[in-house]
C-alpha positions in Angstrom: 0.0 0.0 0.0 1.4 3.4 -1.0 1.9 5.9 1.7 0.9 9.5 1.3 4.5 10.6 1.0 5.3 8.2 -1.8 2.2 9.2 -3.7 3.2 12.9 -3.3 6.7 12.2 -4.5 5.3 10.5 -7.6 2.9 13.5 -8.3 5.8 15.9 -7.9 8.0 13.9 -10.3 5.2 13.8 -12.9 4.6 17.5 -12.5 8.3 18.2 -13.1 8.3 16.0 -16.2 5.2 17.8 -17.5 6.8 21.3 -16.9 10.0 20.2 -18.7 8.0 19.0 -21.7 6.0 22.2 -21.8 9.3 24.2 -21.7 10.8 22.1 -24.5 7.7 22.6 -26.7 7.6 26.3 -26.1 11.3 26.7 -26.9 10.8 24.6 -30.1 7.8 26.7 -31.2 9.7 29.9 -30.5 12.6 28.6 -32.6 10.2 27.8 -35.4 9.1 31.4 -35.3 5.5 30.7 -34.3 3.9 34.2 -34.1 1.9 33.3 -30.9 5.0 32.2 -29.1 7.1 35.2 -30.0 4.6 37.2 -27.9 5.3 36.2 -24.3 2.0 37.7 -23.1 -0.1 35.6 -25.5 -2.8 34.1 -23.1 -3.3 30.8 -25.0 0.4 29.9 -25.0 0.2 27.0 -22.6 -3.0 25.7 -24.0 -1.6 25.7 -27.5 1.6 23.9 -26.3 -0.5 21.3 -24.6 -2.4 20.8 -27.8 0.8 20.2 -29.7 1.9 17.7 -27.0 -1.4 15.8 -27.2 -1.1 15.5 -30.9 2.5 14.4 -30.7 1.6 11.8 -28.0 -1.4 10.7 -30.0 -3.8 11.2 -27.1 -7.2 12.9 -27.0 -6.9 16.7 -26.8 -7.2 17.6 -23.1 -5.7 14.4 -21.9 -2.3 16.0 -21.2 -2.2 14.8 -17.6 -2.8 11.2 -18.7 0.5 10.9 -20.6 2.8 8.4 -18.8 6.3 9.1 -17.5 8.2 7.2 -20.2 6.2 9.0 -22.9 6.8 12.4 -21.3 10.5 11.8 -21.2 10.6 10.6 -24.8 8.6 13.6 -26.0 10.9 16.0 -24.1 13.9 14.5 -25.7 12.3 14.6 -29.2 11.4 18.3 -28.9 14.8 19.2 -27.5 16.5 17.4 -30.3 14.3 19.0 -33.0 15.1 22.5 -31.5 18.8 21.8 -31.4 18.8 20.4 -34.9 17.0 23.6 -36.1 19.4 25.8 -34.3 22.3 23.9 -35.9 20.9 24.4 -39.4 20.5 28.1 -38.8 24.0 28.3 -37.4 25.5 26.5 -40.4 23.4 28.6 -42.8 24.7 31.8 -41.3 28.3 30.4 -41.5 27.9 29.4 -45.1 26.5 32.9 -46.0 29.3 34.6 -44.1 26.9 36.4 -41.8 
């Protein structure tokens, strides 16, 4: 039987993973030049990012909190890799253009 402390630690761990994934998706969308994400005061920023996450996880929209720990980690790694790849392409393009 789980104790209250163990259950709280699990919830905190999942919350941390969700926040990391949201941060990774927001950074990716900013790097893509998404107009809504360039405006930090855009009120639907988090809801939009959650929608992107739900589509990427292939879960029903609004089921963000039901995504499992392993899938959260995999999605975080995927969005971070895509952001880093995009930044690398931009860097190499500027280098090739001599800018």
